[in-house]
N, CA, C and O atoms as a DFTB+ gen file, in Angstrom:
212 C
 N C O
     1  1      -9.422      10.004     -18.756
     2  2      -8.636       9.430     -18.440
     3  2      -7.195       8.788     -17.440
     4  3      -6.870       7.693     -16.982
     5  1      -6.433      10.655     -17.451
     6  2      -5.972      10.260     -16.238
     7  2      -6.003      10.078     -14.815
     8  3      -5.054       9.858     -14.063
     9  1      -7.370      10.214     -14.516
    10  2      -8.087       9.443     -13.332
    11  2      -8.118       8.052     -13.020
    12  3      -8.030       7.462     -11.943
    13  1      -8.270       7.631     -14.261
    14  2      -8.332       6.032     -14.505
    15  2      -7.611       5.696     -13.962
    16  3      -7.890       5.398     -12.801
    17  1      -6.163       5.516     -14.462
    18  2      -4.699       5.338     -14.673
    19  2      -3.997       5.615     -12.873
    20  3      -3.205       4.902     -12.257
    21  1      -4.713       6.992     -12.416
    22  2      -4.555       7.413     -11.081
    23  2      -5.178       6.276     -10.273
    24  3      -4.451       5.944      -9.337
    25  1      -6.246       5.627     -10.363
    26  2      -6.771       5.291      -9.737
    27  2      -6.166       3.550      -9.262
    28  3      -6.091       3.016      -8.155
    29  1      -5.733       2.930     -10.963
    30  2      -5.667       1.474     -11.150
    31  2      -4.611       1.779     -10.210
    32  3      -4.692       1.127      -9.170
    33  1      -3.144       3.006     -10.323
    34  2      -2.009       2.574     -10.102
    35  2      -1.987       3.061      -8.170
    36  3      -1.045       3.092      -7.378
    37  1      -3.417       3.364      -7.994
    38  2      -3.480       3.682      -6.435
    39  2      -3.759       1.797      -6.104
    40  3      -2.999       1.037      -5.505
    41  1      -4.926       1.525      -6.658
    42  2      -5.022      -0.287      -6.154
    43  2      -3.800      -1.078      -6.180
    44  3      -3.320      -1.855      -5.355
    45  1      -3.308      -0.584      -7.646
    46  2      -2.144      -1.790      -7.662
    47  2      -1.550      -1.744      -6.492
    48  3      -1.747      -2.598      -5.628
    49  1      -0.736      -0.708      -6.343
    50  2      -0.137      -0.535      -4.424
    51  2      -0.537      -1.121      -3.524
    52  3       0.052      -1.959      -2.841
    53  1      -2.438      -0.416      -3.370
    54  2      -2.751      -0.996      -1.896
    55  2      -2.631      -2.480      -2.051
    56  3      -2.422      -3.212      -1.083
    57  1      -2.735      -2.825      -3.016
    58  2      -2.732      -4.525      -3.150
    59  2      -1.568      -4.996      -2.598
    60  3      -1.528      -5.673      -1.571
    61  1      -0.502      -4.617      -3.329
    62  2       1.237      -5.080      -3.559
    63  2       1.262      -4.527      -2.024
    64  3       1.821      -5.423      -1.391
    65  1       1.104      -4.045      -1.616
    66  2       1.592      -3.690       0.136
    67  2       0.803      -4.327       1.228
    68  3       1.227      -4.595       2.352
    69  1      -0.681      -4.588       0.653
    70  2      -1.527      -5.539       1.366
    71  2      -0.209      -7.144       1.582
    72  3       0.481      -7.517       2.531
    73  1      -0.406      -7.655       0.199
    74  2       0.086      -8.503       0.715
    75  2       1.595      -8.804       0.702
    76  3       1.935      -9.967       0.919
    77  1       2.531      -7.870       0.470
    78  2       3.453      -7.673       1.460
    79  2       3.523      -7.438       2.814
    80  3       4.591      -7.431       3.426
    81  1       2.513      -7.256       3.287
    82  2       2.498      -6.577       5.133
    83  2       2.094      -8.343       5.467
    84  3       2.889      -8.844       6.262
    85  1       1.320      -9.011       5.117
    86  2       0.544     -10.610       5.346
    87  2       2.148     -11.710       5.176
    88  3       2.385     -12.785       5.727
    89  1       2.999     -10.915       4.215
    90  2       4.176     -11.662       3.904
    91  2       4.986     -11.234       5.003
    92  3       5.864     -12.085       5.145
    93  1       5.114     -10.293       5.872
    94  2       5.967     -10.094       6.566
    95  2       5.470     -10.093       8.010
    96  3       6.144      -9.550       8.886
    97  1       4.407     -10.636       8.254
    98  2       3.413     -10.633       9.603
    99  2       3.015     -10.198      10.002
   100  3       2.915     -10.418      11.209
   101  1       2.283      -8.975       9.319
   102  2       1.288      -7.940       9.869
   103  2       0.433      -7.637       9.241
   104  3       0.575      -7.659       8.018
   105  1      -0.675      -7.274       9.762
   106  2      -1.859      -6.734       9.096
   107  2      -2.189      -6.247       7.604
   108  3      -2.204      -5.026       7.444
   109  1      -2.357      -6.759       6.904
   110  2      -2.350      -6.409       5.593
   111  2      -3.779      -5.405       5.584
   112  3      -3.831      -4.287       5.073
   113  1      -4.454      -5.827       6.003
   114  2      -5.835      -4.506       5.678
   115  2      -5.857      -3.234       6.632
   116  3      -6.736      -2.384       6.485
   117  1      -4.760      -3.099       7.728
   118  2      -3.688      -1.799       7.990
   119  2      -3.144      -1.666       6.534
   120  3      -3.541      -0.729       5.841
   121  1      -2.560      -2.256       6.216
   122  2      -1.109      -1.684       5.562
   123  2      -2.757      -0.750       4.115
   124  3      -2.998       0.448       3.962
   125  1      -3.389      -1.872       3.480
   126  2      -4.277      -1.441       2.831
   127  2      -4.962       0.343       3.534
   128  3      -4.977       1.377       2.867
   129  1      -5.256       0.262       4.412
   130  2      -5.823       1.741       4.445
   131  2      -4.799       2.624       4.542
   132  3      -5.088       3.808       4.365
   133  1      -4.127       2.454       4.684
   134  2      -2.602       3.309       5.144
   135  2      -3.133       4.111       3.692
   136  3      -3.664       5.194       3.446
   137  1      -2.546       2.619       2.685
   138  2      -2.194       3.114       1.623
   139  2      -3.392       3.750       0.777
   140  3      -3.241       4.596      -0.104
   141  1      -4.546       3.230       1.171
   142  2      -5.926       4.491       0.476
   143  2      -6.196       5.364       0.823
   144  3      -7.034       6.014       0.197
   145  1      -5.498       5.975       2.296
   146  2      -6.201       7.298       2.706
   147  2      -5.161       8.151       2.498
   148  3      -5.233       9.312       2.095
   149  1      -3.951       7.371       2.860
   150  2      -2.277       8.384       2.147
   151  2      -1.955       8.426       1.038
   152  3      -0.918       9.075       0.907
   153  1      -2.476       7.912      -0.172
   154  2      -1.645       7.883      -1.490
   155  2      -0.488       7.630      -1.559
   156  3       0.040       6.585      -1.179
   157  1      -0.253       8.047      -1.781
   158  2       1.648       8.370      -2.490
   159  2       2.441       8.254      -1.211
   160  3       3.396       7.497      -1.039
   161  1       1.914       9.121      -0.309
   162  2       2.912       9.484       0.602
   163  2       2.900       8.020       1.686
   164  3       3.822       7.421       2.239
   165  1       1.337       7.793       1.671
   166  2       1.230       6.565       2.411
   167  2       2.045       4.883       2.121
   168  3       2.591       3.993       2.773
   169  1       1.762       5.135       1.033
   170  2       2.799       3.861      -0.009
   171  2       4.596       4.544       0.782
   172  3       5.262       3.701       1.383
   173  1       4.910       5.353       0.726
   174  2       6.509       5.799       0.905
   175  2       6.498       5.480       2.682
   176  3       7.431       4.856       3.187
   177  1       5.284       6.014       3.549
   178  2       5.243       5.477       5.004
   179  2       6.244       3.570       5.155
   180  3       7.272       3.078       5.621
   181  1       4.549       3.052       4.105
   182  2       4.603       1.217       4.391
   183  2       6.468       1.051       4.156
   184  3       7.180       0.356       4.881
   185  1       6.975       1.910       2.926
   186  2       8.075       1.749       2.562
   187  2       9.705       1.292       3.925
   188  3      10.452       0.349       4.187
   189  1       9.399       2.928       4.438
   190  2      10.290       2.609       5.288
   191  2      10.051       2.379       6.498
   192  3      10.893       2.633       7.359
   193  1       8.666       1.771       6.831
   194  2       8.569       1.385       8.655
   195  2       8.401       0.060       8.282
   196  3       8.492      -0.707       9.239
   197  1       8.078      -0.736       6.660
   198  2       7.909      -2.514       6.852
   199  2       9.361      -2.994       7.748
   200  3      10.389      -2.341       7.926
   201  1       8.965      -4.547       8.278
   202  2       9.609      -4.857       8.679
   203  2      10.722      -5.701       7.757
   204  3      10.499      -5.920       6.567
   205  1      11.919      -6.144       8.411
   206  2      13.007      -7.206       7.473
   207  2      12.025      -8.238       7.243
   208  3      10.932      -7.814       7.617
   209  1      11.958      -9.225       6.860
   210  2      11.652     -10.389       6.315
   211  2      12.191     -11.278       7.097
   212  3      12.073     -12.477       6.842
C-alpha cells in the first residue's frame, strides 16, 4: 500500500513538473526524467532552477 502511494505521488509529481516545464518553454521530457530518476531530490532541483513564467 505504501509503495503504491509512493509510486502515485512520484508519477503525479513527474506529470506536474513536465507540464510546468512545457508551459515555461523547457523540454518536458528532460524534466520528467529528472524527477523520475532523482525522486524528491529531482523535484526540489526543478523547483529551484525552473525559469520564471
